[in-house]
C-alpha positions as CSV (number, residue, x, y, z in Angstrom):
1,X,-15.3,-11.7,-2.2
2,X,-13.1,-13.3,-4.9
3,X,-11.7,-10.5,-7.2
4,X,-12.1,-12.4,-10.2
5,X,-15.7,-13.0,-9.6
6,X,-16.3,-9.4,-8.7
7,X,-14.8,-8.2,-11.8
8,X,-16.5,-10.7,-14.1
9,X,-19.9,-9.7,-12.7
10,X,-19.3,-5.9,-12.9
11,X,-19.2,-3.3,-15.7
12,X,-15.4,-3.0,-14.8
13,X,-15.0,-6.6,-15.8
14,X,-15.8,-5.9,-19.4
15,X,-13.2,-3.1,-19.3
16,X,-10.8,-5.5,-17.8
17,X,-11.3,-8.0,-20.6
18,X,-11.1,-5.4,-23.4
19,X,-7.8,-3.9,-21.9
20,X,-5.9,-7.1,-21.5
21,X,-3.8,-6.6,-24.4
22,X,-2.8,-3.3,-23.1
23,X,-1.9,-4.5,-19.8
24,X,1.1,-6.7,-20.8
25,X,4.2,-5.2,-19.3
26,X,7.0,-4.3,-21.7
27,X,9.6,-7.2,-21.6
28,X,13.2,-6.9,-23.2
29,X,16.2,-9.1,-22.6
30,X,14.9,-10.1,-19.1
31,X,14.1,-6.5,-18.1
32,X,10.6,-5.4,-17.3
33,X,8.8,-1.8,-17.5
34,X,5.6,-1.1,-15.7
35,X,3.4,2.0,-16.2
36,X,2.6,3.9,-13.2
37,X,-0.2,6.4,-13.5
38,X,-0.8,9.0,-10.7
39,X,-3.5,11.5,-9.5
40,X,-0.9,14.1,-9.4
41,X,-0.1,16.7,-12.1
42,X,3.6,16.7,-12.9
43,X,5.7,18.6,-10.5
44,X,3.0,19.2,-7.9
45,X,5.1,19.8,-4.7
46,X,5.4,16.8,-2.5
47,X,2.7,14.5,-3.9
48,X,4.3,14.0,-7.3
49,X,7.7,13.9,-5.5
50,X,6.4,10.9,-3.5
51,X,5.4,9.0,-6.6
52,X,8.7,9.8,-8.4
53,X,10.6,8.7,-5.3
54,X,8.9,5.4,-5.3
55,X,9.3,4.9,-8.9
56,X,13.0,5.9,-9.0
57,X,13.8,3.8,-6.0
58,X,12.1,0.6,-7.7
59,X,14.2,1.2,-10.7
60,X,17.5,1.7,-8.8
61,X,17.1,-1.1,-6.4
62,X,16.4,-3.5,-9.3
63,X,19.4,-2.5,-11.1
64,X,16.9,-1.5,-14.1
65,X,15.4,-5.0,-14.3
66,X,12.1,-3.5,-13.1
67,X,11.7,0.1,-14.6
68,X,8.8,2.2,-13.6
69,X,7.5,4.5,-16.4
70,X,5.7,7.2,-14.4
71,X,2.9,9.1,-16.1
72,X,1.4,12.1,-14.3
73,X,-2.2,13.0,-14.4
74,X,-3.5,13.6,-17.8
75,X,-0.5,12.0,-19.6
76,X,-2.2,8.7,-20.1
77,X,-5.4,8.8,-17.9
78,X,-7.1,11.7,-15.9
79,X,-6.3,12.1,-12.1
80,X,-9.4,10.3,-11.1
81,X,-9.3,7.6,-13.7
82,X,-6.2,6.0,-12.3
83,X,-8.0,3.4,-10.2
84,X,-10.0,2.1,-13.1
85,X,-7.1,2.0,-15.4
86,X,-5.1,-0.2,-13.0
87,X,-8.0,-2.5,-12.0
88,X,-8.9,-2.9,-15.8
89,X,-5.1,-3.4,-16.9
90,X,-4.7,-0.3,-18.8
91,X,-2.0,0.6,-16.5
92,X,0.1,-1.5,-14.3
93,X,0.3,0.7,-11.0
94,X,-1.1,3.8,-9.6
95,X,0.1,6.4,-7.0
96,X,-2.4,8.5,-5.5
97,X,-4.7,9.4,-2.4
98,X,-7.0,6.4,-1.9
99,X,-9.8,8.5,-0.4
100,X,-10.4,9.7,-4.0
101,X,-11.9,6.2,-4.6
102,X,-14.5,6.1,-1.7
103,X,-17.0,5.6,-4.5
104,X,-15.5,2.1,-5.0
105,X,-15.7,1.5,-1.3
106,X,-15.8,3.8,1.6
107,X,-13.0,1.8,3.5
108,X,-10.6,3.4,1.1
109,X,-10.8,6.5,3.1
110,X,-8.9,4.9,6.0
111,X,-5.8,4.6,3.8
112,X,-5.7,8.4,3.2
113,X,-7.5,9.9,6.0
114,X,-10.9,10.3,7.6
115,X,-12.2,13.3,9.5
116,X,-10.9,13.4,13.0
117,X,-8.7,10.5,12.3
118,X,-5.1,9.3,12.7
119,X,-2.0,11.7,12.8
120,X,1.1,10.3,10.7
121,X,2.5,8.2,13.6
122,X,-0.9,6.8,14.4
123,X,-1.6,5.6,10.9
124,X,2.0,4.1,10.7
125,X,1.4,2.3,14.0
126,X,-1.9,0.7,12.7
127,X,-0.6,0.0,9.1
128,X,2.7,-1.5,9.8
129,X,2.1,-3.0,13.3
130,X,-1.5,-3.6,13.6
131,X,-4.1,-4.6,11.1
132,X,-4.0,-1.7,8.6
133,X,-2.1,-3.5,6.0
134,X,-3.9,-6.7,6.1
135,X,-7.0,-4.5,5.5
136,X,-5.5,-2.8,2.7
137,X,-4.9,-6.3,1.0
138,X,-8.4,-7.6,1.8
139,X,-9.9,-4.4,0.3
140,X,-7.6,-4.7,-2.7
141,X,-8.5,-8.3,-3.3
142,X,-11.9,-7.3,-4.3
143,X,-10.7,-4.9,-7.1
144,X,-7.6,-6.8,-8.1
145,X,-5.0,-4.5,-6.4
146,X,-2.1,-5.0,-4.1
147,X,-1.5,-1.7,-2.3
148,X,1.2,-0.1,0.0
149,X,1.3,3.1,1.8
150,X,3.9,5.3,-0.2
151,X,3.8,8.8,1.0
152,X,2.3,11.1,3.9
153,X,1.7,14.8,3.7
154,X,1.6,15.1,7.5
155,X,-1.1,17.2,9.1
156,X,-3.0,19.3,6.5
157,X,-4.1,22.8,6.8
158,X,-7.8,23.8,7.3
159,X,-7.6,25.7,4.0
160,X,-7.7,29.0,2.3
161,X,-11.0,31.1,2.5
162,X,-12.3,34.1,0.7
163,X,-13.4,35.6,4.1
164,X,-12.8,34.9,7.8
165,X,-14.7,31.9,9.3
166,X,-16.8,33.2,12.5
167,X,-19.1,30.3,13.0
168,X,-20.7,27.2,11.4
169,X,-23.1,29.3,9.5
170,X,-20.4,30.5,7.3
171,X,-20.3,27.2,5.6
172,X,-23.7,27.6,4.4
173,X,-23.6,27.5,0.5
174,X,-19.8,27.8,0.7
175,X,-18.1,26.5,-2.6
176,X,-15.1,24.6,-1.2
177,X,-12.8,21.9,-2.5
178,X,-12.2,19.0,-0.2
179,X,-12.2,15.3,-1.2
180,X,-12.9,12.3,0.8
181,X,-15.1,11.8,3.8
182,X,-13.8,15.2,5.2
183,X,-15.7,16.8,2.2
184,X,-18.8,14.8,2.8
185,X,-18.8,16.1,6.5
186,X,-18.5,19.7,5.3
187,X,-21.3,18.9,2.9
188,X,-23.4,18.0,6.0
189,X,-22.6,21.6,7.4
190,X,-24.2,23.2,4.2
191,X,-21.0,23.7,2.0
192,X,-21.2,22.8,-1.7
193,X,-18.2,20.5,-1.8
194,X,-16.1,20.4,-4.9
195,X,-13.8,17.5,-5.6
196,X,-11.1,18.7,-8.0
197,X,-7.8,17.4,-9.0
198,X,-4.8,19.2,-7.5
199,X,-3.8,20.8,-10.8
200,X,-7.1,22.4,-11.4
201,X,-7.5,23.9,-7.9
202,X,-5.7,27.2,-8.4
203,X,-7.7,28.2,-11.6
204,X,-10.9,27.5,-9.8
205,X,-10.0,29.5,-6.8
206,X,-8.7,32.5,-8.8
207,X,-11.7,32.3,-11.2
208,X,-14.4,32.3,-8.4
209,X,-15.5,28.8,-9.3
210,X,-14.8,28.0,-5.7
211,X,-14.8,30.2,-2.6
212,X,-12.2,28.2,-0.8
213,X,-10.0,25.1,-0.8
214,X,-7.9,23.0,1.2
215,X,-4.8,21.6,-0.3
216,X,-1.9,20.2,1.7
217,X,0.0,22.5,4.0
218,X,2.2,25.7,4.0
219,X,4.9,24.5,1.7
220,X,2.7,22.8,-1.1
221,X,0.1,25.6,-0.8
222,X,2.8,28.4,-1.2
223,X,4.1,26.4,-4.3
224,X,0.6,26.1,-5.6
225,X,0.2,30.0,-5.2
226,X,-3.0,30.3,-3.1
227,X,-1.7,33.3,-1.3
228,X,-2.0,35.2,-4.4
229,X,-5.6,34.9,-4.4
230,X,-6.8,35.2,-0.8
231,X,-5.0,35.8,2.4
232,X,-7.2,34.0,5.1
233,X,-5.6,30.7,6.0
234,X,-6.6,28.2,8.6
235,X,-3.6,26.0,9.7
236,X,-5.5,23.1,11.4
237,X,-8.3,21.2,9.9
238,X,-10.3,18.2,10.8
239,X,-10.2,16.4,7.4
240,X,-6.5,15.1,7.1
241,X,-4.6,15.1,10.2
242,X,-2.0,12.8,8.6
243,X,-2.9,12.0,5.1
244,X,-1.2,8.8,3.7
245,X,-0.7,8.2,-0.3
246,X,-0.7,4.8,-1.7
247,X,1.0,2.7,-4.6
248,X,-1.3,0.1,-5.9
249,X,-0.3,-2.6,-8.4
250,X,-2.8,-4.6,-10.6
251,X,-2.9,-8.0,-8.6
252,X,-2.3,-10.0,-11.7
253,X,0.8,-8.0,-12.5
254,X,1.8,-8.2,-8.8
255,X,1.6,-12.0,-8.7
256,X,3.7,-12.2,-12.0
257,X,6.5,-10.3,-10.3
258,X,9.3,-12.3,-9.0
259,X,9.6,-12.5,-5.1
260,X,12.7,-10.2,-5.3
261,X,10.8,-7.5,-7.3
262,X,7.9,-7.7,-5.0
263,X,10.1,-7.0,-2.1
264,X,11.5,-4.2,-4.0
265,X,8.3,-2.7,-4.5
266,X,7.3,-3.1,-0.8
267,X,10.5,-1.6,0.4
268,X,10.5,1.4,-2.0
269,X,6.9,2.1,-1.0
270,X,7.8,2.1,2.6
271,X,10.8,4.4,2.1
272,X,8.8,6.7,0.0
273,X,6.2,7.2,2.8
274,X,8.8,7.9,5.4
275,X,10.9,10.2,3.1
276,X,7.8,12.1,1.9
277,X,6.6,12.8,5.5
278,X,9.9,14.3,6.3
279,X,9.9,16.4,3.2
280,X,6.6,18.0,4.0
281,X,7.3,18.5,7.6
282,X,10.8,19.8,7.1
283,X,9.5,22.5,4.7
284,X,6.2,23.6,6.2
285,X,7.7,25.7,9.1
286,X,9.7,28.0,6.8
287,X,7.0,28.4,4.2
288,X,4.5,29.3,7.0
289,X,6.9,32.1,7.9
290,X,7.0,33.3,4.3
291,X,3.3,33.4,3.9
292,X,3.0,35.4,7.1
293,X,5.6,37.8,6.2
294,X,3.8,38.2,2.7
295,X,0.5,39.2,4.5
296,X,-1.2,35.9,4.9
297,X,-3.5,35.9,7.9
298,X,-3.1,32.7,9.9
299,X,-6.2,31.7,11.7
300,X,-7.7,29.0,13.8
301,X,-11.3,27.9,13.6
302,X,-13.5,28.9,16.6
303,X,-14.7,26.2,18.9
304,X,-18.2,26.3,17.5
305,X,-16.8,25.4,14.1
306,X,-14.9,22.6,15.6
307,X,-18.0,21.2,17.4
308,X,-19.9,21.4,14.2
309,X,-17.3,19.6,12.3
310,X,-17.3,16.8,15.0
311,X,-21.1,16.3,14.8
312,X,-20.8,16.2,10.8
313,X,-17.8,13.9,11.0
314,X,-19.6,11.5,13.1
315,X,-22.7,11.5,10.9
316,X,-20.6,10.9,7.8
317,X,-18.7,8.0,9.4
318,X,-21.9,6.5,10.6
319,X,-23.6,6.5,7.4
320,X,-21.5,3.7,6.0
321,X,-22.2,1.4,8.8
322,X,-23.6,-1.9,8.0
323,X,-21.0,-2.7,5.5
324,X,-19.3,-5.5,7.2
325,X,-15.6,-4.8,5.9
326,X,-16.1,-1.1,6.6
327,X,-17.4,-1.8,10.0
328,X,-14.3,-4.3,10.8
329,X,-11.9,-1.6,9.3
330,X,-13.5,1.2,11.4
331,X,-13.4,-0.7,14.8
332,X,-9.6,-1.8,14.1
333,X,-8.8,1.7,13.2
334,X,-10.6,3.4,16.1
335,X,-9.0,1.0,18.5
336,X,-5.5,1.4,17.2
337,X,-5.8,5.2,17.2
338,X,-7.1,5.3,20.8
339,X,-4.2,3.1,22.0
340,X,-1.6,5.1,20.2
341,X,-3.0,8.4,21.1
342,X,-3.1,7.5,24.8
343,X,0.6,6.8,24.9
344,X,1.7,9.7,22.7
345,X,-0.3,12.2,24.6
346,X,1.1,11.1,27.9
347,X,4.8,10.7,26.6
348,X,5.6,12.9,23.7
349,X,2.6,15.3,24.4
350,X,3.5,15.7,28.0
351,X,7.3,16.2,27.2
352,X,6.6,18.8,24.4
353,X,4.4,20.8,27.0
354,X,7.1,20.8,29.4
355,X,9.9,21.6,26.9
356,X,7.9,24.7,25.6
357,X,7.3,25.8,29.3
358,X,11.0,25.4,30.3
359,X,12.9,26.3,27.2
360,X,10.5,29.0,26.3
């Protein structure tokens, strides 16, 4: 579908026309400033860092000829308004988790995470060596976006709960914060799923507005302070085994950039993706030890829960079948995941098992 036709024939198109005058990037003596809005509250551990890293790298690599003015969630638009802000031209770029925008198209989930989906290495394989980036471009062309991966949280924890989870029945009526298709899967298990911006999660958990939450992993969760509220922490979850983050530019703005500036945005995004993954993975181990020392009970879901999650995940993914683009993306994603997993399991997986056995 042609993006201009799509926008013209949608409600968004009217917003785009009205916001055209707001979209013009600042130009002064050959320098250019682009406004970047994010889904993250300023200072949120790791996720805001990824946005800031990409913004700073673009500015530095361009020698200041392309400056990125970062606006955290709420400073220009709300966390969940960044997609519309950029497609309409109110802002030039956004940084966020694309699964927040499955309401625009379910295919956006593949560029963050889907339940029982890819690990960080697997999504990198699909995106950079397989068809992932081409699909990101194809999806973006519908909405007037040019996107790149620009962050990765690594495997995310199963979350914080007010009480221990002993079976699938414990999810019935549970008020739980989880975005994306993982949240939809929990909903099929009977949970009352809430989709809250990260900056609002602590207060919701503390007030009892929600009974539990996933956020990211030990380091970011410790920074958020969830251990002050509850002590039941599940360290493995089905929803985000390797959650990627994205930097998206309004396509008209993108096409107006010089080839040099386009390449800088691409490289800065890729660098932020790898840097952010290392940031999370380096900090999580020590943070988990601190949480345990502080009395947090580290748990794993029982097999009955994993089985129920698997059935709910398949039902969730299947409900979008029939959308031609979604079906092609899902087939490509699954084929790449199977191929990568097969080799990783037989090489790194076998090695790690032997290392743990031999070296203790």
